[in-house]
C-alpha positions as CSV (number, residue, x, y, z in Angstrom):
1,M,36.8,34.1,45.3
2,K,37.4,30.8,47.1
3,K,35.1,31.7,50.0
4,V,32.3,32.7,47.4
5,V,32.7,29.3,45.7
6,V,32.6,27.4,49.0
7,I,29.6,29.3,50.2
8,L,27.7,28.7,46.9
9,G,28.6,25.2,47.1
10,L,27.2,24.9,50.6
11,I,24.0,26.5,49.6
12,L,23.4,24.5,46.6
13,G,24.2,21.3,48.6
14,V,21.6,22.2,51.2
15,I,18.9,23.0,48.5
16,S,19.6,19.8,46.6
17,C,19.6,17.7,49.7
18,S,16.3,18.9,51.1
19,T,13.3,16.8,50.0
20,P,10.6,18.6,48.3
21,T,7.2,18.3,49.8
22,K,5.1,16.3,47.5
23,Y,1.7,16.7,49.4
24,F,0.3,20.0,50.7
25,V,-2.1,20.3,53.5
26,K,-4.9,22.7,52.6
27,S,-8.0,23.9,54.6
28,E,-11.3,24.1,53.0
29,N,-11.1,27.8,52.9
30,E,-7.7,27.6,50.9
31,L,-9.1,24.8,48.7
32,S,-11.9,27.1,47.6
33,R,-9.2,29.5,46.1
34,I,-7.3,26.9,44.1
35,D,-7.4,26.6,40.4
36,F,-7.5,22.8,40.2
37,E,-7.3,22.9,36.3
38,R,-3.8,24.5,36.2
39,N,-1.8,22.5,38.6
40,M,-0.5,19.1,39.5
41,L,-0.1,19.3,43.2
42,N,-1.3,16.8,45.7
43,Y,-3.5,18.4,48.2
44,L,-4.7,16.9,51.6
45,P,-7.9,18.4,52.7
46,L,-8.5,19.5,56.4
47,L,-11.9,20.6,57.4
48,D,-12.2,24.0,58.9
49,A,-14.2,22.6,61.8
50,D,-11.5,20.2,62.6
51,L,-8.9,22.9,62.7
52,K,-11.1,25.0,64.8
53,N,-11.8,22.1,67.3
54,S,-8.2,20.9,67.8
55,T,-5.3,23.0,68.9
56,V,-3.0,20.2,67.9
57,L,-4.2,20.1,64.2
58,D,-4.5,23.9,64.1
59,S,-0.9,24.4,65.2
60,T,0.3,21.4,63.0
61,Y,-1.4,22.9,60.0
62,K,0.0,26.4,60.5
63,L,3.6,25.0,60.9
64,L,3.3,22.8,57.9
65,V,2.2,25.7,55.8
66,L,5.2,27.6,56.9
67,R,7.4,24.4,56.4
68,K,8.7,24.8,59.9
69,Y,9.4,21.1,60.2
70,S,11.8,21.2,63.2
71,K,9.4,23.4,65.2
72,L,6.5,21.0,64.4
73,D,8.7,18.1,65.5
74,K,9.4,19.8,68.8
75,Y,5.7,20.9,69.2
76,L,4.6,17.3,68.5
77,S,7.1,15.8,71.0
78,S,5.9,18.2,73.5
79,V,2.3,17.0,73.1
80,K,1.8,14.2,75.5
81,S,-1.6,13.1,74.2
82,E,-2.2,10.0,72.2
83,T,-5.5,11.4,70.7
84,Q,-6.9,11.0,67.2
85,D,-5.8,14.6,66.4
86,F,-2.3,13.8,67.7
87,Y,-2.1,10.7,65.3
88,L,-3.5,12.7,62.3
89,A,-0.9,15.4,63.2
90,R,2.0,13.0,63.0
91,T,0.7,11.5,59.9
92,L,0.6,14.8,58.3
93,Y,4.1,15.7,59.5
94,Y,5.7,12.6,58.2
95,V,3.9,12.7,54.8
96,S,5.2,16.3,54.5
97,K,8.8,14.9,55.2
98,T,8.2,12.2,52.7
99,E,8.7,9.6,55.5
100,Y,5.8,7.4,54.2
101,K,6.3,4.4,56.3
102,E,6.2,6.4,59.7
103,A,3.2,8.2,58.2
104,A,1.5,4.8,57.7
105,N,2.3,3.8,61.2
106,Y,0.4,6.6,62.7
107,L,-2.4,6.6,60.1
108,R,-3.2,3.0,61.2
109,K,-3.8,4.3,64.7
110,I,-6.7,6.7,63.7
111,N,-10.1,5.2,64.3
112,E,-12.3,4.7,61.1
113,E,-14.8,7.1,62.3
114,Q,-12.3,10.0,62.6
115,Y,-11.6,12.0,59.5
116,P,-12.9,9.4,57.2
117,I,-12.3,11.1,53.9
118,L,-8.7,12.3,54.7
119,R,-7.9,9.0,56.3
120,E,-9.0,7.0,53.3
121,L,-7.3,9.4,50.8
122,L,-4.1,9.1,52.9
123,Y,-4.4,5.4,52.9
124,I,-4.5,5.1,49.1
125,D,-1.6,7.8,48.8
126,L,0.6,6.1,51.2
127,S,0.1,2.7,49.7
128,Y,0.9,4.1,46.4
129,E,4.0,5.9,47.6
130,L,5.4,2.9,49.4
131,S,4.8,0.5,46.5
132,K,5.7,2.8,43.5
133,N,9.4,1.7,43.5
134,S,8.3,-2.0,43.3
135,S,8.5,-3.6,40.0
136,S,5.0,-5.2,40.7
137,T,3.2,-1.9,41.3
138,I,-0.1,-1.9,39.4
139,Y,-1.1,1.7,38.8
140,K,-4.6,0.6,37.6
141,Q,-5.3,-0.6,41.2
142,Y,-4.8,2.9,42.7
143,L,-6.8,4.6,40.0
144,K,-9.5,2.1,40.9
145,E,-9.2,2.8,44.6
146,Y,-9.3,6.6,44.0
147,Q,-12.5,6.2,42.0
148,E,-14.1,4.0,44.7
149,L,-13.3,6.8,47.1
150,I,-15.1,9.3,45.0
151,D,-18.1,6.8,44.7
152,K,-18.2,6.5,48.4
153,Y,-18.4,10.4,49.0
154,P,-20.2,11.7,45.7
155,D,-21.2,15.0,47.2
156,N,-17.7,16.2,48.2
157,E,-16.6,18.4,45.3
158,Y,-13.1,19.0,46.7
159,L,-12.5,15.2,47.0
160,K,-13.4,14.8,43.2
161,K,-10.9,17.6,42.2
162,I,-8.2,16.4,44.5
163,V,-8.6,12.9,43.2
164,A,-8.7,14.1,39.5
165,L,-5.2,15.6,40.2
166,R,-4.0,12.3,41.7
167,T,-5.3,10.2,38.8
168,R,-3.7,12.7,36.3
169,Y,-0.4,12.5,38.1
170,I,-0.4,8.7,38.1
171,R,-1.4,8.3,34.5
172,Y,1.0,10.9,33.1
173,N,4.1,10.6,35.4
174,Y,4.4,6.9,35.5
């Protein structure tokens, strides 16, 4: 009986200590199957073309979907290139691990021309996450930044849906 209690205690301890993922990386193909009206999840959109053209992003995406963070960390450590794909992969890895400061450090290394929508969305998300514990956080500022992002890319339907989820989350949870 004591062994069962100890084992259950260890299992519950591991479950409670693991940080739940707050942001989910999704490909365009997966985004097309999501019912945006019925959830509150934060999605990060990756273009199918970017996944096809980058083995680093494709491998990162697959491991993130499976939540194989230790394998992903080992994989990214083995990649010796300091490319834009690598910086985005590291950013997504740290966002998934809720290590927002590290994610922001890698996000700053991505050129403005590379992954513009995702980079700008991540910039707002990370700014929000890093400041939300501050007493001076102004939530209307983030709502405004999300709206400006939609205005900048008015033809991107997925971005509109993703930002709608973000604004709903900010308005009703904080």
